[in-house]
N, C-alpha and C positions, 0 to 999 in steps of 0.2 A: 499485406496487412489485413487483420482480421475484421471482416464485414460485421460490426456489431449492428444490434438490434437499435433503433432509433430511441428508444424509451431509455435504453442503457446509457446509449453516450447524453442525451437530455438527464439524467438523474446524475452522471458522474461529473458534468460540467457544472451542474448545479452546488453540488456538495463541495467541487472545489471552490466555487466562488461565494456563494451563500450560506451554505450547509442546508441540512436536511432534516425534517420531521421524523419522530420514531418511524410513524407509519411509512413514510419515504424510503427509509432505510431497511425496512423490512421490505418493502416493492423490489428495491434494488438488489437485496440479495435472494430473493426468490427469483428474480430475472435471470441474474446469473447464473443460479444452480439451475434453471430451466434449459439454459442454452450452453451448460458445461463449462463457464468460465470461471476462474478464481478471481480475488480482487487484489489488489496491491496498492498501496501509498502512491508510489512513483505515479501512477495516472492521474491521482490529485494534483501532483505538482505539475505534471505537463499539461493537464486542462486548464490549470490558472494561467501557466505560460502563455497557452494558444489563448486563452480570452483577453489576455492583456494586448497580444497582438489584433485579435479580431475586433478590438474597442478601437481600434484605428478607422474601422469603416464609420464610424458615428462623431470623428473628428472632421467637421468640417473647414475649420479655419486654415488648415494646411494640405498643400499639395503633396508634400512629403513628410515622414514622421519626425517630430524634432529630435535633436541628438540626446537630448535626455533620456527618452523613450527607447531609443534604438540601444542606448547603452544599458537601459534598465533590463530590456528582453536578451541581451548578451551575457549579463550577471546571471538572469533567470537560466539561461542555457547552462552556462558553466556550472551554476549550482545543483540544476536539476537533472543534467544528462550525463556530465562529466565527460569521458574520454566518446561517447556515443555523438558528442556535439561535431567532431571532427567530420561527420558526415552528411550534416547539414550544409546544402548550398544555398549560400544567399543571390536571390533572383534581383537582376537590376530593376529599380524601383521605374514603374508606368508613369508616362509624362503625358499629361493630360490638361486640358484648360478647363474641364469641368468638376465642380467640387464632390462628385457622387465616384470618380475616378480616385482612389487611395492607394495607399502605397501598398503594392501587391507584392513586392520582394520580402518585405518585415513579415507579413502575415503568412506567406508561405513558408517561411524559414520556420515560424513557429509551429505550422503545421505539419511541417516534415519533421519536426523535434516531437511533435506529439505522437506520430507514425512511429517513430522509432521505439515509444514506450510500449504503444498498443501492442507491437508486435509481441511483445513479452507479457501480455497481461494475464496469459495462461498460468502462468508458474514465477514463484517468487524462487530467486535463485539464492539458497542459503551458503553457497562457496564464496558470495562476493566478499573481499577483504572488508567493505567499508563497513560493512553490518557489524563484525567485531570491533573495530576499530569505534565505531560509534556507540557500544557497548560499553566500552574501557572508558570511552571520554563522558560517558553518561553516568557512570561510577565515580569518576575523577573528580569531575565537576560540581556534583550538586549533594548536600548532606541529606537531601529529602528522599536520594534514590534509594531502594529498599533491595537488598539481595535474598531471594528465597529460594532456599534449594530444593529439588525433586524428592518426593519422598521415595522410600525403596519399593518399586511398582510390585504389585501382587501377582501379576500376570507372569507366569515364567516365560515367556516370549522377550518381556521386554525387563526382565529381571535385571540385566546388565546395564540399565540406563542410568545416567548420573548428570549432573549439570544443575544448571539453577534458572531462576526466573528474574530479570532486572526490571523493576518498574519504578516510575517517578510519576506520582500522583500529579503534582503540579503541571508537568510539562506533557502529560498523557503520552508518554513515550516509556518503550519497553523492549526487550529483546530476551529470547529463549535461548540458552545454551544447551543442546543436546548432545552428549556424549554416548555412542552405543544405540542409538536408537535405530531400530530397524529400517532397511530401506522399503518403499513402497512402489508398485507399480500403476504409476498415476492414471492408466487407463482402468485399473479395476478399484482401487481406492484411494483417498487421501485423508493425511491428517487435519484434523482440525480444532484448535486451541476453544477454551470458552472460559470465561472470567466472571467469576461471582463476586458479587458488590451487593449485599444485602441491604443497605441502604438507599440503593438506587431502584433494585427490582428484584422480585422472586425469581426471577428467570435469568439465566447466565448470558453474559452478552458473548455474542462471536467476535474471537479474535483472531480470524482469519483461517484460509485454508493454505498448506504446505505441503510441501515433497521432501523426504530423503533421499538423496541421490545414491545409488549401489558405490560402494567403496569409499564414503566419506565417514570417516570415525567420530568427527567432531564437527559441528555447524552451530552458526548461529543466525538464528531468524528473527525478522522485526515483528512486535506484536501489533496486530491492525485492529483496534477493537472499533467495532463499526457505532459503537455510541460511548459518549464518556463515563468514566470509572472514576469514582472519588477515592474508594476505599475499598478496593478488590481483597477479599479474602483467600480466594482459590484461584488457581489457574489448574486447567483440565485438558487434557489432550485425548481426543477420541480418534477412532478411524471411520470415516465415512464414505459415503458414493463420491463419485468424481465430481467435483464443483462444491463440494459439501452440502449442507443441510440448515434449514432454519430452527429446526427443534431436534435434537440429538436425543437418541434412545440408548446411548451408551454402548458398551462399558466405558468406565473411564480407564484410560490406559496408563497414563501417566501424570501424577498429581503434586502442585507446590501449594502447601497450606501457609498463610500468613498467621493463622491462629496459634 
């Protein structure tokens, strides 16, 4: 498991459970970049599940977690981790007469589930089929979902890139479909998405860092906007140093404009 800086863990857990201020978002982005890490939405989900388990430590009326809470943790594991949950081992509950000794088995299970996701913290895997399925579901189930095609790139190296951006303002959810995007070497450079929302801020919002594996012609990648964007007008991709940057100097390689 990756040994994360405690400030990063604290901010990620805070984001999952309470939310971050703009200043805290920027601090987290800077810390991740400093330590050569990317950010993925799954960590928020796993952190929330772990937080539910660790909350058992503050429950003083139960020696063992209530069955309803156990069921919720299992549901969280199924929802957040899918097949990876089969690798989580439930430890036996520790029996003790003191109220300070809580149900270690359930907390450990959630912590192990969190560890599973943290091992994948570096890279969003665009080949996961659930991303493509989630994109199709977003299109099919909401009239508020917009489909914005990528414009023809001006850079010859990206001239063959096609696809679109699917985005839903209400759900704050979106996906990029990229076909013909050149593969990158993550140790040298990574792609980063920027979302322009003029009504929110003059600066573009970081939409997440991602990789394009060699040999994959078409990929679907989730948009991980670090701040809420209510009416984005432009989605643009740049190529940055590993881990991404807080402020990009460009150039813009692929652009989708809603205007």
